[in-house]
C-alpha positions, 0 to 999 in steps of 0.5 A: 504528549499523547496527540503528538504520537498519533502520526507514529500509531496510524502509521504503525497500525499499516504494517499490523494491518498489511501483514495479513494480506500476502497469507490471506491471498494465498490461503484463497489461491490454495483453495481448488476454486480460487478467486481471479486475482482480477475479481479479488482486486475488484471486490477490496477497491470497491469497499475503499471506495464506497467507504472512504467516500462516505466517510468524507461526505459525513468528515469533510462539509462542502465549507470546509474549502472555503478559506474562511472555514479555518479558525484564525486561530488554529494551532495547525495552519497546516492541517486547517488550510487542507482539511478541504482541499480537494487534491488534483485530479491528476494526484489521486490518479497517480497514486492509483496508478502504483497501488494498482499494479503493484496490487496485479503484480503481488496477487499474480506472483502469490500465484506462483511463489509462496507467502514466506518469500513474497512477505520476504521481497514485500520488506524490501519497500522498507530498503527501495524508500529511503534509497530512491528518496535519497536518489533523489536528493532528499534528506535521509536521517541515520536513526532512519537508515538504522531503522529501516536496515533493523526492520529488514533483518529482522524479516530475513533473519524470520524467514531463515527460521522458517526455510530452515523446518523440516516441512519446508519446500522452498524451492526454487523453480522457473514459475516461483522465481517468475513471481518472485521477479513480480513481487520486487517489482510491486515492492519497487512501486510501493515504495514509488507510492510512499513518496508521493504520497508523501508529497500530496499529501501535503497540499490536501485533505488526507481523507479527501486524497484518499477516497480519490485514489480509491475511485481511480483504482476501482476504474480499470478492475470495474472495466476489466473482463472477469476470467472464469475461475479455474482448479488448480 
């Protein structure tokens, strides 16, 4: 029974980990000499690429993708046939493109908007994902809509409670509005990434796909010029 819940537990760890991202980035930008966004992105893309490629080399043997390597008595035919299968280069590049552009938009947007507002807007992903799935003809269960709506309303209530505190400084300005729109665009790209990830991951090794995606994410940041730090 525990094994059957592993996918849900893994997915549960994503928002827990992701929830710390926005406050940390905002904290970095509040420093006297903030780290340029391109350098920040390059560093963690490099960590992701090195870590995932190392894990791939450790846990996936070179012969695991051969037809004779899968066990005929395996209880999971899908996992046995995709355990060592490499994703196509276009698949890794596509997924990396969604995340790379979305992350850059989010990092730039956080320079002019608050972490609270950014966290609220990014959570629109919970609405955009089933909405886009429905628009492309996919089946979205009422239970999924209920769960997404409940999560979205929870973020709304949290944001409203923060905005009514005496120390709140949530004000609208042209610069903050631009930041909000950038965060909104990033949430749409994150939603597209989730949909395409669900499609592509069914036909290849998840670890191979993750390492390919991380490697493609690193390429544009590694070749981009590094801007000079600026005081705030």
